[in-house]
mmCIF file of the C-alpha atoms, coordinates in Angstrom:
data_MODEL
# 
_entry.id   MODEL 
# 
loop_
_atom_site.group_PDB 
_atom_site.id 
_atom_site.type_symbol 
_atom_site.label_atom_id 
_atom_site.label_alt_id 
_atom_site.label_comp_id 
_atom_site.label_asym_id 
_atom_site.label_entity_id 
_atom_site.label_seq_id 
_atom_site.pdbx_PDB_ins_code 
_atom_site.Cartn_x 
_atom_site.Cartn_y 
_atom_site.Cartn_z 
_atom_site.occupancy 
_atom_site.B_iso_or_equiv 
_atom_site.pdbx_formal_charge 
_atom_site.auth_seq_id 
_atom_site.auth_comp_id 
_atom_site.auth_asym_id 
_atom_site.auth_atom_id 
_atom_site.pdbx_PDB_model_num 
ATOM 1   C CA . UNK A 1 1   ? 1.645   2.362   34.693 1.00 0.00 ? 1   UNK A CA 1 
ATOM 2   C CA . UNK A 1 2   ? -0.930  4.301   32.446 1.00 0.00 ? 2   UNK A CA 1 
ATOM 3   C CA . UNK A 1 3   ? -4.204  2.725   34.002 1.00 0.00 ? 3   UNK A CA 1 
ATOM 4   C CA . UNK A 1 4   ? -5.033  0.338   36.517 1.00 0.00 ? 4   UNK A CA 1 
ATOM 5   C CA . UNK A 1 5   ? -5.632  -1.971  33.716 1.00 0.00 ? 5   UNK A CA 1 
ATOM 6   C CA . UNK A 1 6   ? -2.204  -1.064  32.107 1.00 0.00 ? 6   UNK A CA 1 
ATOM 7   C CA . UNK A 1 7   ? 1.146   -2.762  32.093 1.00 0.00 ? 7   UNK A CA 1 
ATOM 8   C CA . UNK A 1 8   ? 3.043   -2.452  35.241 1.00 0.00 ? 8   UNK A CA 1 
ATOM 9   C CA . UNK A 1 9   ? 6.751   -0.288  34.843 1.00 0.00 ? 9   UNK A CA 1 
ATOM 10  C CA . UNK A 1 10  ? 8.462   -4.694  35.445 1.00 0.00 ? 10  UNK A CA 1 
ATOM 11  C CA . UNK A 1 11  ? 5.771   -6.197  32.511 1.00 0.00 ? 11  UNK A CA 1 
ATOM 12  C CA . UNK A 1 12  ? 7.151   -2.699  29.802 1.00 0.00 ? 12  UNK A CA 1 
ATOM 13  C CA . UNK A 1 13  ? 10.592  -3.485  31.075 1.00 0.00 ? 13  UNK A CA 1 
ATOM 14  C CA . UNK A 1 14  ? 11.038  -7.132  30.135 1.00 0.00 ? 14  UNK A CA 1 
ATOM 15  C CA . UNK A 1 15  ? 9.343   -5.942  26.639 1.00 0.00 ? 15  UNK A CA 1 
ATOM 16  C CA . UNK A 1 16  ? 12.011  -3.454  25.909 1.00 0.00 ? 16  UNK A CA 1 
ATOM 17  C CA . UNK A 1 17  ? 14.440  -6.237  26.691 1.00 0.00 ? 17  UNK A CA 1 
ATOM 18  C CA . UNK A 1 18  ? 12.757  -8.525  24.653 1.00 0.00 ? 18  UNK A CA 1 
ATOM 19  C CA . UNK A 1 19  ? 12.802  -9.182  20.349 1.00 0.00 ? 19  UNK A CA 1 
ATOM 20  C CA . UNK A 1 20  ? 10.508  -7.282  19.081 1.00 0.00 ? 20  UNK A CA 1 
ATOM 21  C CA . UNK A 1 21  ? 8.317   -9.941  18.728 1.00 0.00 ? 21  UNK A CA 1 
ATOM 22  C CA . UNK A 1 22  ? 8.113   -11.144 21.441 1.00 0.00 ? 22  UNK A CA 1 
ATOM 23  C CA . UNK A 1 23  ? 8.088   -7.749  23.453 1.00 0.00 ? 23  UNK A CA 1 
ATOM 24  C CA . UNK A 1 24  ? 4.572   -7.464  21.679 1.00 0.00 ? 24  UNK A CA 1 
ATOM 25  C CA . UNK A 1 25  ? 3.565   -10.741 22.350 1.00 0.00 ? 25  UNK A CA 1 
ATOM 26  C CA . UNK A 1 26  ? 3.997   -9.871  25.894 1.00 0.00 ? 26  UNK A CA 1 
ATOM 27  C CA . UNK A 1 27  ? 2.147   -6.334  25.956 1.00 0.00 ? 27  UNK A CA 1 
ATOM 28  C CA . UNK A 1 28  ? -0.951  -7.592  23.858 1.00 0.00 ? 28  UNK A CA 1 
ATOM 29  C CA . UNK A 1 29  ? -3.644  -8.036  25.932 1.00 0.00 ? 29  UNK A CA 1 
ATOM 30  C CA . UNK A 1 30  ? -2.466  -4.376  28.097 1.00 0.00 ? 30  UNK A CA 1 
ATOM 31  C CA . UNK A 1 31  ? -1.626  -2.452  24.501 1.00 0.00 ? 31  UNK A CA 1 
ATOM 32  C CA . UNK A 1 32  ? -4.783  -0.448  24.521 1.00 0.00 ? 32  UNK A CA 1 
ATOM 33  C CA . UNK A 1 33  ? -4.394  0.571   28.146 1.00 0.00 ? 33  UNK A CA 1 
ATOM 34  C CA . UNK A 1 34  ? -1.548  2.945   27.025 1.00 0.00 ? 34  UNK A CA 1 
ATOM 35  C CA . UNK A 1 35  ? -0.672  5.929   25.377 1.00 0.00 ? 35  UNK A CA 1 
ATOM 36  C CA . UNK A 1 36  ? 0.864   3.511   22.352 1.00 0.00 ? 36  UNK A CA 1 
ATOM 37  C CA . UNK A 1 37  ? -2.163  2.625   21.276 1.00 0.00 ? 37  UNK A CA 1 
ATOM 38  C CA . UNK A 1 38  ? -3.463  5.422   18.340 1.00 0.00 ? 38  UNK A CA 1 
ATOM 39  C CA . UNK A 1 39  ? -5.740  7.376   19.948 1.00 0.00 ? 39  UNK A CA 1 
ATOM 40  C CA . UNK A 1 40  ? -9.289  7.630   18.237 1.00 0.00 ? 40  UNK A CA 1 
ATOM 41  C CA . UNK A 1 41  ? -8.910  11.527  17.395 1.00 0.00 ? 41  UNK A CA 1 
ATOM 42  C CA . UNK A 1 42  ? -6.513  10.548  15.685 1.00 0.00 ? 42  UNK A CA 1 
ATOM 43  C CA . UNK A 1 43  ? -8.183  7.781   13.966 1.00 0.00 ? 43  UNK A CA 1 
ATOM 44  C CA . UNK A 1 44  ? -11.003 9.849   13.433 1.00 0.00 ? 44  UNK A CA 1 
ATOM 45  C CA . UNK A 1 45  ? -9.063  12.427  11.986 1.00 0.00 ? 45  UNK A CA 1 
ATOM 46  C CA . UNK A 1 46  ? -8.062  9.940   9.597  1.00 0.00 ? 46  UNK A CA 1 
ATOM 47  C CA . UNK A 1 47  ? -11.098 8.569   8.349  1.00 0.00 ? 47  UNK A CA 1 
ATOM 48  C CA . UNK A 1 48  ? -12.865 12.681  8.257  1.00 0.00 ? 48  UNK A CA 1 
ATOM 49  C CA . UNK A 1 49  ? -9.880  13.095  5.699  1.00 0.00 ? 49  UNK A CA 1 
ATOM 50  C CA . UNK A 1 50  ? -9.714  9.512   3.555  1.00 0.00 ? 50  UNK A CA 1 
ATOM 51  C CA . UNK A 1 51  ? -13.635 9.842   3.131  1.00 0.00 ? 51  UNK A CA 1 
ATOM 52  C CA . UNK A 1 52  ? -13.491 12.900  0.489  1.00 0.00 ? 52  UNK A CA 1 
ATOM 53  C CA . UNK A 1 53  ? -10.332 10.857  -1.039 1.00 0.00 ? 53  UNK A CA 1 
ATOM 54  C CA . UNK A 1 54  ? -13.032 7.394   -1.787 1.00 0.00 ? 54  UNK A CA 1 
ATOM 55  C CA . UNK A 1 55  ? -14.243 5.376   -2.178 1.00 0.00 ? 55  UNK A CA 1 
ATOM 56  C CA . UNK A 1 56  ? -12.381 2.499   -1.471 1.00 0.00 ? 56  UNK A CA 1 
ATOM 57  C CA . UNK A 1 57  ? -12.807 -0.908  -2.331 1.00 0.00 ? 57  UNK A CA 1 
ATOM 58  C CA . UNK A 1 58  ? -10.267 -3.337  -0.572 1.00 0.00 ? 58  UNK A CA 1 
ATOM 59  C CA . UNK A 1 59  ? -7.941  -1.962  2.690  1.00 0.00 ? 59  UNK A CA 1 
ATOM 60  C CA . UNK A 1 60  ? -4.775  -3.174  4.273  1.00 0.00 ? 60  UNK A CA 1 
ATOM 61  C CA . UNK A 1 61  ? -3.547  -1.940  7.526  1.00 0.00 ? 61  UNK A CA 1 
ATOM 62  C CA . UNK A 1 62  ? 0.169   -2.694  7.963  1.00 0.00 ? 62  UNK A CA 1 
ATOM 63  C CA . UNK A 1 63  ? 1.236   -3.582  11.472 1.00 0.00 ? 63  UNK A CA 1 
ATOM 64  C CA . UNK A 1 64  ? -2.102  -3.409  12.652 1.00 0.00 ? 64  UNK A CA 1 
ATOM 65  C CA . UNK A 1 65  ? -1.561  -4.574  16.280 1.00 0.00 ? 65  UNK A CA 1 
ATOM 66  C CA . UNK A 1 66  ? -4.642  -4.775  17.927 1.00 0.00 ? 66  UNK A CA 1 
ATOM 67  C CA . UNK A 1 67  ? -6.847  -3.470  15.456 1.00 0.00 ? 67  UNK A CA 1 
ATOM 68  C CA . UNK A 1 68  ? -6.947  0.175   15.892 1.00 0.00 ? 68  UNK A CA 1 
ATOM 69  C CA . UNK A 1 69  ? -6.668  1.409   12.540 1.00 0.00 ? 69  UNK A CA 1 
ATOM 70  C CA . UNK A 1 70  ? -9.362  -1.161  11.212 1.00 0.00 ? 70  UNK A CA 1 
ATOM 71  C CA . UNK A 1 71  ? -11.509 0.935   12.039 1.00 0.00 ? 71  UNK A CA 1 
ATOM 72  C CA . UNK A 1 72  ? -10.857 3.540   9.824  1.00 0.00 ? 72  UNK A CA 1 
ATOM 73  C CA . UNK A 1 73  ? -10.497 1.253   6.978  1.00 0.00 ? 73  UNK A CA 1 
ATOM 74  C CA . UNK A 1 74  ? -14.182 0.164   8.234  1.00 0.00 ? 74  UNK A CA 1 
ATOM 75  C CA . UNK A 1 75  ? -15.164 3.582   7.906  1.00 0.00 ? 75  UNK A CA 1 
ATOM 76  C CA . UNK A 1 76  ? -13.840 4.289   4.040  1.00 0.00 ? 76  UNK A CA 1 
ATOM 77  C CA . UNK A 1 77  ? -14.239 0.808   2.541  1.00 0.00 ? 77  UNK A CA 1 
ATOM 78  C CA . UNK A 1 78  ? -16.443 -0.717  0.820  1.00 0.00 ? 78  UNK A CA 1 
ATOM 79  C CA . UNK A 1 79  ? -15.355 -3.939  0.381  1.00 0.00 ? 79  UNK A CA 1 
ATOM 80  C CA . UNK A 1 80  ? -12.848 -6.614  2.451  1.00 0.00 ? 80  UNK A CA 1 
ATOM 81  C CA . UNK A 1 81  ? -10.043 -5.108  5.087  1.00 0.00 ? 81  UNK A CA 1 
ATOM 82  C CA . UNK A 1 82  ? -6.899  -6.944  5.969  1.00 0.00 ? 82  UNK A CA 1 
ATOM 83  C CA . UNK A 1 83  ? -4.874  -6.456  9.068  1.00 0.00 ? 83  UNK A CA 1 
ATOM 84  C CA . UNK A 1 84  ? -0.836  -7.555  8.806  1.00 0.00 ? 84  UNK A CA 1 
ATOM 85  C CA . UNK A 1 85  ? 1.480   -7.785  11.855 1.00 0.00 ? 85  UNK A CA 1 
ATOM 86  C CA . UNK A 1 86  ? 3.937   -10.417 12.529 1.00 0.00 ? 86  UNK A CA 1 
ATOM 87  C CA . UNK A 1 87  ? 3.047   -10.481 16.412 1.00 0.00 ? 87  UNK A CA 1 
ATOM 88  C CA . UNK A 1 88  ? 0.685   -13.779 17.341 1.00 0.00 ? 88  UNK A CA 1 
ATOM 89  C CA . UNK A 1 89  ? -0.239  -11.699 20.564 1.00 0.00 ? 89  UNK A CA 1 
ATOM 90  C CA . UNK A 1 90  ? -1.544  -8.738  18.737 1.00 0.00 ? 90  UNK A CA 1 
ATOM 91  C CA . UNK A 1 91  ? -3.015  -10.479 16.155 1.00 0.00 ? 91  UNK A CA 1 
ATOM 92  C CA . UNK A 1 92  ? -5.472  -12.298 18.527 1.00 0.00 ? 92  UNK A CA 1 
ATOM 93  C CA . UNK A 1 93  ? -6.266  -8.860  20.328 1.00 0.00 ? 93  UNK A CA 1 
ATOM 94  C CA . UNK A 1 94  ? -7.695  -7.304  16.660 1.00 0.00 ? 94  UNK A CA 1 
ATOM 95  C CA . UNK A 1 95  ? -9.595  -10.542 15.981 1.00 0.00 ? 95  UNK A CA 1 
ATOM 96  C CA . UNK A 1 96  ? -11.476 -9.835  19.308 1.00 0.00 ? 96  UNK A CA 1 
ATOM 97  C CA . UNK A 1 97  ? -12.152 -5.998  18.527 1.00 0.00 ? 97  UNK A CA 1 
ATOM 98  C CA . UNK A 1 98  ? -12.649 -7.026  14.687 1.00 0.00 ? 98  UNK A CA 1 
ATOM 99  C CA . UNK A 1 99  ? -13.890 -10.065 13.995 1.00 0.00 ? 99  UNK A CA 1 
ATOM 100 C CA . UNK A 1 100 ? -14.909 -9.559  9.993  1.00 0.00 ? 100 UNK A CA 1 
ATOM 101 C CA . UNK A 1 101 ? -11.662 -8.595  8.922  1.00 0.00 ? 101 UNK A CA 1 
ATOM 102 C CA . UNK A 1 102 ? -8.996  -10.917 7.707  1.00 0.00 ? 102 UNK A CA 1 
ATOM 103 C CA . UNK A 1 103 ? -5.995  -11.503 9.463  1.00 0.00 ? 103 UNK A CA 1 
ATOM 104 C CA . UNK A 1 104 ? -2.420  -11.979 8.345  1.00 0.00 ? 104 UNK A CA 1 
ATOM 105 C CA . UNK A 1 105 ? 1.227   -12.936 9.873  1.00 0.00 ? 105 UNK A CA 1 
ATOM 106 C CA . UNK A 1 106 ? 3.433   -11.593 8.108  1.00 0.00 ? 106 UNK A CA 1 
ATOM 107 C CA . UNK A 1 107 ? 6.538   -9.346  8.188  1.00 0.00 ? 107 UNK A CA 1 
ATOM 108 C CA . UNK A 1 108 ? 5.174   -6.269  6.239  1.00 0.00 ? 108 UNK A CA 1 
ATOM 109 C CA . UNK A 1 109 ? 8.822   -6.417  4.486  1.00 0.00 ? 109 UNK A CA 1 
ATOM 110 C CA . UNK A 1 110 ? 7.767   -9.315  2.591  1.00 0.00 ? 110 UNK A CA 1 
ATOM 111 C CA . UNK A 1 111 ? 4.312   -8.874  2.157  1.00 0.00 ? 111 UNK A CA 1 
ATOM 112 C CA . UNK A 1 112 ? 2.310   -12.033 0.689  1.00 0.00 ? 112 UNK A CA 1 
ATOM 113 C CA . UNK A 1 113 ? -0.040  -9.247  -1.803 1.00 0.00 ? 113 UNK A CA 1 
ATOM 114 C CA . UNK A 1 114 ? 0.907   -8.604  -4.902 1.00 0.00 ? 114 UNK A CA 1 
ATOM 115 C CA . UNK A 1 115 ? -1.833  -5.748  -6.807 1.00 0.00 ? 115 UNK A CA 1 
ATOM 116 C CA . UNK A 1 116 ? -4.730  -6.716  -4.117 1.00 0.00 ? 116 UNK A CA 1 
ATOM 117 C CA . UNK A 1 117 ? -6.042  -3.673  -2.149 1.00 0.00 ? 117 UNK A CA 1 
ATOM 118 C CA . UNK A 1 118 ? -7.328  -0.018  -2.910 1.00 0.00 ? 118 UNK A CA 1 
ATOM 119 C CA . UNK A 1 119 ? -6.132  1.444   0.066  1.00 0.00 ? 119 UNK A CA 1 
ATOM 120 C CA . UNK A 1 120 ? -2.998  0.834   2.591  1.00 0.00 ? 120 UNK A CA 1 
ATOM 121 C CA . UNK A 1 121 ? -2.911  3.001   5.792  1.00 0.00 ? 121 UNK A CA 1 
ATOM 122 C CA . UNK A 1 122 ? -0.321  2.512   8.783  1.00 0.00 ? 122 UNK A CA 1 
ATOM 123 C CA . UNK A 1 123 ? -0.215  3.760   12.510 1.00 0.00 ? 123 UNK A CA 1 
ATOM 124 C CA . UNK A 1 124 ? 2.321   4.368   14.868 1.00 0.00 ? 124 UNK A CA 1 
ATOM 125 C CA . UNK A 1 125 ? 4.017   1.460   13.263 1.00 0.00 ? 125 UNK A CA 1 
ATOM 126 C CA . UNK A 1 126 ? 7.219   3.778   11.312 1.00 0.00 ? 126 UNK A CA 1 
ATOM 127 C CA . UNK A 1 127 ? 9.673   3.697   14.499 1.00 0.00 ? 127 UNK A CA 1 
ATOM 128 C CA . UNK A 1 128 ? 9.966   0.161   14.492 1.00 0.00 ? 128 UNK A CA 1 
ATOM 129 C CA . UNK A 1 129 ? 11.253  0.622   10.753 1.00 0.00 ? 129 UNK A CA 1 
ATOM 130 C CA . UNK A 1 130 ? 15.290  1.289   10.220 1.00 0.00 ? 130 UNK A CA 1 
ATOM 131 C CA . UNK A 1 131 ? 16.064  4.528   7.916  1.00 0.00 ? 131 UNK A CA 1 
ATOM 132 C CA . UNK A 1 132 ? 17.138  2.153   5.361  1.00 0.00 ? 132 UNK A CA 1 
ATOM 133 C CA . UNK A 1 133 ? 14.766  -0.277  5.540  1.00 0.00 ? 133 UNK A CA 1 
ATOM 134 C CA . UNK A 1 134 ? 11.806  2.493   4.143  1.00 0.00 ? 134 UNK A CA 1 
ATOM 135 C CA . UNK A 1 135 ? 12.848  2.003   0.805  1.00 0.00 ? 135 UNK A CA 1 
ATOM 136 C CA . UNK A 1 136 ? 12.412  -1.786  0.550  1.00 0.00 ? 136 UNK A CA 1 
ATOM 137 C CA . UNK A 1 137 ? 8.606   -1.503  2.887  1.00 0.00 ? 137 UNK A CA 1 
ATOM 138 C CA . UNK A 1 138 ? 7.589   1.411   0.024  1.00 0.00 ? 138 UNK A CA 1 
ATOM 139 C CA . UNK A 1 139 ? 8.278   -0.905  -2.194 1.00 0.00 ? 139 UNK A CA 1 
ATOM 140 C CA . UNK A 1 140 ? 6.163   -3.840  -1.034 1.00 0.00 ? 140 UNK A CA 1 
ATOM 141 C CA . UNK A 1 141 ? 3.444   -1.839  -0.137 1.00 0.00 ? 141 UNK A CA 1 
ATOM 142 C CA . UNK A 1 142 ? 3.422   -0.086  -3.909 1.00 0.00 ? 142 UNK A CA 1 
ATOM 143 C CA . UNK A 1 143 ? 3.291   -3.740  -5.210 1.00 0.00 ? 143 UNK A CA 1 
ATOM 144 C CA . UNK A 1 144 ? 0.432   -4.593  -2.622 1.00 0.00 ? 144 UNK A CA 1 
ATOM 145 C CA . UNK A 1 145 ? -1.691  -2.021  -4.079 1.00 0.00 ? 145 UNK A CA 1 
ATOM 146 C CA . UNK A 1 146 ? -3.778  -2.096  -7.468 1.00 0.00 ? 146 UNK A CA 1 
ATOM 147 C CA . UNK A 1 147 ? -3.139  0.203   -9.987 1.00 0.00 ? 147 UNK A CA 1 
ATOM 148 C CA . UNK A 1 148 ? -4.014  3.740   -8.851 1.00 0.00 ? 148 UNK A CA 1 
ATOM 149 C CA . UNK A 1 149 ? -4.078  2.958   -5.118 1.00 0.00 ? 149 UNK A CA 1 
ATOM 150 C CA . UNK A 1 150 ? -3.335  4.821   -2.087 1.00 0.00 ? 150 UNK A CA 1 
ATOM 151 C CA . UNK A 1 151 ? -1.261  4.152   0.162  1.00 0.00 ? 151 UNK A CA 1 
ATOM 152 C CA . UNK A 1 152 ? -1.856  7.069   3.377  1.00 0.00 ? 152 UNK A CA 1 
ATOM 153 C CA . UNK A 1 153 ? -0.560  7.486   6.575  1.00 0.00 ? 153 UNK A CA 1 
ATOM 154 C CA . UNK A 1 154 ? -0.290  10.329  9.505  1.00 0.00 ? 154 UNK A CA 1 
ATOM 155 C CA . UNK A 1 155 ? 2.904   12.285  10.237 1.00 0.00 ? 155 UNK A CA 1 
ATOM 156 C CA . UNK A 1 156 ? 2.984   14.230  12.827 1.00 0.00 ? 156 UNK A CA 1 
ATOM 157 C CA . UNK A 1 157 ? 5.296   18.163  12.754 1.00 0.00 ? 157 UNK A CA 1 
ATOM 158 C CA . UNK A 1 158 ? 8.320   17.354  14.647 1.00 0.00 ? 158 UNK A CA 1 
ATOM 159 C CA . UNK A 1 159 ? 8.320   19.243  18.822 1.00 0.00 ? 159 UNK A CA 1 
ATOM 160 C CA . UNK A 1 160 ? 10.594  22.157  18.355 1.00 0.00 ? 160 UNK A CA 1 
ATOM 161 C CA . UNK A 1 161 ? 14.151  21.947  18.886 1.00 0.00 ? 161 UNK A CA 1 
ATOM 162 C CA . UNK A 1 162 ? 14.820  21.976  22.497 1.00 0.00 ? 162 UNK A CA 1 
ATOM 163 C CA . UNK A 1 163 ? 11.263  21.586  23.787 1.00 0.00 ? 163 UNK A CA 1 
ATOM 164 C CA . UNK A 1 164 ? 10.504  19.268  26.109 1.00 0.00 ? 164 UNK A CA 1 
ATOM 165 C CA . UNK A 1 165 ? 9.215   16.609  23.439 1.00 0.00 ? 165 UNK A CA 1 
ATOM 166 C CA . UNK A 1 166 ? 12.088  17.508  21.600 1.00 0.00 ? 166 UNK A CA 1 
ATOM 167 C CA . UNK A 1 167 ? 14.346  16.135  24.221 1.00 0.00 ? 167 UNK A CA 1 
ATOM 168 C CA . UNK A 1 168 ? 11.942  13.033  25.939 1.00 0.00 ? 168 UNK A CA 1 
ATOM 169 C CA . UNK A 1 169 ? 12.238  11.890  21.771 1.00 0.00 ? 169 UNK A CA 1 
ATOM 170 C CA . UNK A 1 170 ? 16.275  12.608  21.787 1.00 0.00 ? 170 UNK A CA 1 
ATOM 171 C CA . UNK A 1 171 ? 16.453  10.795  24.950 1.00 0.00 ? 171 UNK A CA 1 
ATOM 172 C CA . UNK A 1 172 ? 14.421  7.893   24.384 1.00 0.00 ? 172 UNK A CA 1 
ATOM 173 C CA . UNK A 1 173 ? 16.512  7.195   21.024 1.00 0.00 ? 173 UNK A CA 1 
ATOM 174 C CA . UNK A 1 174 ? 19.426  7.761   22.595 1.00 0.00 ? 174 UNK A CA 1 
ATOM 175 C CA . UNK A 1 175 ? 18.639  4.998   25.432 1.00 0.00 ? 175 UNK A CA 1 
ATOM 176 C CA . UNK A 1 176 ? 17.288  2.430   22.808 1.00 0.00 ? 176 UNK A CA 1 
ATOM 177 C CA . UNK A 1 177 ? 20.494  3.078   20.881 1.00 0.00 ? 177 UNK A CA 1 
ATOM 178 C CA . UNK A 1 178 ? 22.448  2.507   23.931 1.00 0.00 ? 178 UNK A CA 1 
ATOM 179 C CA . UNK A 1 179 ? 20.698  -1.166  24.473 1.00 0.00 ? 179 UNK A CA 1 
ATOM 180 C CA . UNK A 1 180 ? 20.667  -2.157  20.792 1.00 0.00 ? 180 UNK A CA 1 
ATOM 181 C CA . UNK A 1 181 ? 24.818  -1.539  21.290 1.00 0.00 ? 181 UNK A CA 1 
ATOM 182 C CA . UNK A 1 182 ? 24.835  -4.121  23.946 1.00 0.00 ? 182 UNK A CA 1 
ATOM 183 C CA . UNK A 1 183 ? 21.867  -6.695  23.770 1.00 0.00 ? 183 UNK A CA 1 
ATOM 184 C CA . UNK A 1 184 ? 20.782  -9.043  21.183 1.00 0.00 ? 184 UNK A CA 1 
ATOM 185 C CA . UNK A 1 185 ? 18.068  -9.347  19.638 1.00 0.00 ? 185 UNK A CA 1 
ATOM 186 C CA . UNK A 1 186 ? 17.865  -5.744  19.491 1.00 0.00 ? 186 UNK A CA 1 
ATOM 187 C CA . UNK A 1 187 ? 14.458  -4.038  20.396 1.00 0.00 ? 187 UNK A CA 1 
ATOM 188 C CA . UNK A 1 188 ? 13.621  -1.510  17.071 1.00 0.00 ? 188 UNK A CA 1 
ATOM 189 C CA . UNK A 1 189 ? 12.099  1.295   17.836 1.00 0.00 ? 189 UNK A CA 1 
ATOM 190 C CA . UNK A 1 190 ? 13.382  5.558   17.276 1.00 0.00 ? 190 UNK A CA 1 
ATOM 191 C CA . UNK A 1 191 ? 10.657  8.348   17.040 1.00 0.00 ? 191 UNK A CA 1 
ATOM 192 C CA . UNK A 1 192 ? 13.757  10.698  15.276 1.00 0.00 ? 192 UNK A CA 1 
ATOM 193 C CA . UNK A 1 193 ? 14.237  8.329   12.453 1.00 0.00 ? 193 UNK A CA 1 
ATOM 194 C CA . UNK A 1 194 ? 11.001  9.170   10.231 1.00 0.00 ? 194 UNK A CA 1 
ATOM 195 C CA . UNK A 1 195 ? 12.045  12.414  8.270  1.00 0.00 ? 195 UNK A CA 1 
ATOM 196 C CA . UNK A 1 196 ? 9.156   13.949  5.966  1.00 0.00 ? 196 UNK A CA 1 
ATOM 197 C CA . UNK A 1 197 ? 11.723  15.153  3.824  1.00 0.00 ? 197 UNK A CA 1 
ATOM 198 C CA . UNK A 1 198 ? 13.047  11.106  3.599  1.00 0.00 ? 198 UNK A CA 1 
ATOM 199 C CA . UNK A 1 199 ? 10.047  9.708   3.439  1.00 0.00 ? 199 UNK A CA 1 
ATOM 200 C CA . UNK A 1 200 ? 8.461   11.496  0.419  1.00 0.00 ? 200 UNK A CA 1 
ATOM 201 C CA . UNK A 1 201 ? 11.949  10.814  -1.273 1.00 0.00 ? 201 UNK A CA 1 
ATOM 202 C CA . UNK A 1 202 ? 11.887  7.253   -0.414 1.00 0.00 ? 202 UNK A CA 1 
ATOM 203 C CA . UNK A 1 203 ? 8.200   6.952   -2.131 1.00 0.00 ? 203 UNK A CA 1 
ATOM 204 C CA . UNK A 1 204 ? 8.595   8.530   -4.701 1.00 0.00 ? 204 UNK A CA 1 
ATOM 205 C CA . UNK A 1 205 ? 11.857  6.586   -5.686 1.00 0.00 ? 205 UNK A CA 1 
ATOM 206 C CA . UNK A 1 206 ? 9.057   3.501   -4.944 1.00 0.00 ? 206 UNK A CA 1 
ATOM 207 C CA . UNK A 1 207 ? 6.600   4.734   -7.948 1.00 0.00 ? 207 UNK A CA 1 
ATOM 208 C CA . UNK A 1 208 ? 4.455   6.849   -5.649 1.00 0.00 ? 208 UNK A CA 1 
ATOM 209 C CA . UNK A 1 209 ? 3.499   10.430  -6.305 1.00 0.00 ? 209 UNK A CA 1 
ATOM 210 C CA . UNK A 1 210 ? 2.783   11.958  -3.259 1.00 0.00 ? 210 UNK A CA 1 
ATOM 211 C CA . UNK A 1 211 ? 0.412   14.828  -1.791 1.00 0.00 ? 211 UNK A CA 1 
ATOM 212 C CA . UNK A 1 212 ? 0.583   16.127  1.799  1.00 0.00 ? 212 UNK A CA 1 
ATOM 213 C CA . UNK A 1 213 ? -3.128  17.366  3.187  1.00 0.00 ? 213 UNK A CA 1 
ATOM 214 C CA . UNK A 1 214 ? -3.343  19.029  6.706  1.00 0.00 ? 214 UNK A CA 1 
ATOM 215 C CA . UNK A 1 215 ? -5.373  17.223  8.844  1.00 0.00 ? 215 UNK A CA 1 
ATOM 216 C CA . UNK A 1 216 ? -7.381  20.856  10.060 1.00 0.00 ? 216 UNK A CA 1 
ATOM 217 C CA . UNK A 1 217 ? -9.310  19.197  13.101 1.00 0.00 ? 217 UNK A CA 1 
ATOM 218 C CA . UNK A 1 218 ? -5.690  18.732  14.526 1.00 0.00 ? 218 UNK A CA 1 
ATOM 219 C CA . UNK A 1 219 ? -4.992  22.254  14.323 1.00 0.00 ? 219 UNK A CA 1 
ATOM 220 C CA . UNK A 1 220 ? -1.926  24.378  13.627 1.00 0.00 ? 220 UNK A CA 1 
ATOM 221 C CA . UNK A 1 221 ? 0.896   25.263  15.437 1.00 0.00 ? 221 UNK A CA 1 
ATOM 222 C CA . UNK A 1 222 ? 2.008   28.852  16.644 1.00 0.00 ? 222 UNK A CA 1 
ATOM 223 C CA . UNK A 1 223 ? 3.541   29.595  12.975 1.00 0.00 ? 223 UNK A CA 1 
ATOM 224 C CA . UNK A 1 224 ? 0.635   28.329  10.839 1.00 0.00 ? 224 UNK A CA 1 
ATOM 225 C CA . UNK A 1 225 ? 1.824   24.731  9.990  1.00 0.00 ? 225 UNK A CA 1 
ATOM 226 C CA . UNK A 1 226 ? -0.318  21.775  10.856 1.00 0.00 ? 226 UNK A CA 1 
ATOM 227 C CA . UNK A 1 227 ? 0.552   19.789  13.741 1.00 0.00 ? 227 UNK A CA 1 
ATOM 228 C CA . UNK A 1 228 ? -0.156  17.152  11.901 1.00 0.00 ? 228 UNK A CA 1 
ATOM 229 C CA . UNK A 1 229 ? -0.317  15.719  8.046  1.00 0.00 ? 229 UNK A CA 1 
ATOM 230 C CA . UNK A 1 230 ? -1.668  13.017  6.144  1.00 0.00 ? 230 UNK A CA 1 
ATOM 231 C CA . UNK A 1 231 ? 0.859   12.039  3.729  1.00 0.00 ? 231 UNK A CA 1 
ATOM 232 C CA . UNK A 1 232 ? -1.318  10.681  0.454  1.00 0.00 ? 232 UNK A CA 1 
ATOM 233 C CA . UNK A 1 233 ? 1.137   8.367   -2.190 1.00 0.00 ? 233 UNK A CA 1 
ATOM 234 C CA . UNK A 1 234 ? -1.180  6.789   -5.381 1.00 0.00 ? 234 UNK A CA 1 
ATOM 235 C CA . UNK A 1 235 ? 0.488   4.221   -7.536 1.00 0.00 ? 235 UNK A CA 1 
ATOM 236 C CA . UNK A 1 236 ? 0.043   5.175   -9.770 1.00 0.00 ? 236 UNK A CA 1 
# 
């Protein structure tokens, strides 16, 4: 599925019926051949947006997966970079791709760092956190950053109500809710629970000041709004 090297439909089904951790362990070796990997175009756009905000020293990639986001840290950080994920399989792939990075197996809701990093980033992982977990997650990131540190991540504009992408995401989330209601352990992955207003409020409650930067290289919608914004949250 997706490419000759990608996972089969059966493999994706087995993953979806597993826990989040076990599912990504199973998918790790073929993950980069799926559309779920963050695109190089988006990674480049984030690097371009972050460069004028630096220089940054030590960098952290939250839920680093196979390490796609580590390339952004390599581009904008002048010191050591670290990736954190709770999937052993995904970390093994990241280690092959980024041997110079420090890779840590941990749950990001219990980050084992205090005032260590100048920049934290994350790509495509927030759907794995329920809305009630945003506050604790952002608080742990805040604690892991040095004073003046930056937490940055891209946030695409939501699809227009009634469009095909809207109904696709709506349907996916509905299927996941049914799956999690009837099977344990749950596989938490929702596309419509990470809303800008809630995210901003939770970041500010965690102690961040928040700025939204339009990512012009990714274009604008018909109404003039950006296709994607970079959320830049700074620890005061």
